[in-house]
N, C-alpha and C positions, 0 to 999 in steps of 0.2 A: 427572855425567857429561856433556859436550858435548851442545849438545839438535840435531838436522838445520840449524835456522835460522841456530843464531849460525857451522854451519861452512859455510852456501854464501853463506855473508855473511862471512863471511870471508874465501870464492876467491870473491866479491866486487869485496871492495876489496885483493886482493893481482891482482886480472884490471884492476884498474884506473875498473870498470863503475857501482860501485857511483854512487846507487841505480839504477840499472835490474838489476835484481837478475835478472831473465828471459834472463839472457843469456849472465847464469852457469849458469841453470836447463838454455838450450838444449848451452854447450859441457858437463856433468851427464849428462845426457842419450848427448853419447857417448858420454860418457867410459864410464861406463856400458855401452852397446854393445858399446862397441868391449877392454872387460873380461867381458866373462860368452863375448861371442862370438869376437872374435880377428878376423882376417884369413879369410872365409865366402867361398864361389862368390861370393851376391850381391856381394856387394866387388868380385872377381873382376869377375863381368857388368858388374856400372856402371863397371868400369874396363878393360874391353875396349868398353865401345860407343863412352864418353868420348873414350876412340884412336884408336876409327876415324875420328871427327867430327874431331878434332884429333891427327898421329900426331906432334909434337911437344911435346905434353903430359904425355908417357908418361915423363920420368922427375921428373913434378911427382910421377904416383902411384908410380912403385916407389919417393919419399922415401914420402907416406903411407902405401902398403904396409909399407914400414922402418914406422916408429913406431909404427904399428897395431899392429904385428906384435911390438910390443917392451915394449909396457905391458899389453901380453895373459901374453906370462913372466911381466913386474914383477907385476902386480896379482892377477891369476889366479885367485889361493888367498889376497888375499882377502871373494871373491863367497862364503860357506856360508849355505847359504837356513833362516831362521832370523827370527828373533823385531829380530837388529841386523844386518841384510842391507844394511839402507838405510844405515844409520849406519855399521856400518865401509865401507862402499862410497867415502861423504860424508868418512871419515879421509884414504883412501886419496884419492883427489877433491882435499881439502886439500894432502896432501904436492904430488900432482903438479905444482897452483899453486905449491910455494910456487917447485917445484926448475922450472919453468918462465913465471914470472911477478918472484920474488921474487929466485934467484938467477940464473937466466938475466940479468936485467939489472944487478946490481950484477955479474957478468961482463962483461957488458960495454957496460957505464959506463964513458968514459977517465976 
C-alpha cells in the first residue's frame, strides 16, 4: 500500500513544486474541504462579499463555484469516515493532480 507521504510527494512533483511540499499541503487541504463540504453558504458569502467590492470578478467566482461543485460531485463518494479516510482522500487528490497538472499540460503543449 502506498503511504500518505508518497502520494503527497508524487502530487508535489506533478504540480511542479517539489520539494516545497507545503504548497501541495495547502492545495490538499482545499481539495479535502471541497470534497467534503462542496459549495456551501460560507463560500457563497465569500463570493458575495468579493463581488460587492469588485463586481467585475463575478465571472471568476462563477468559475470557482462551478469547479468546486464538479469536484464535490465527482469525489464526495471517496469520503468515508474511518481509518482509511485520509488515504482515500489522498488517492483522490492524486487522481485530481494527474488530470489537472499532467494530462492538462500534455493537452496544452503545442
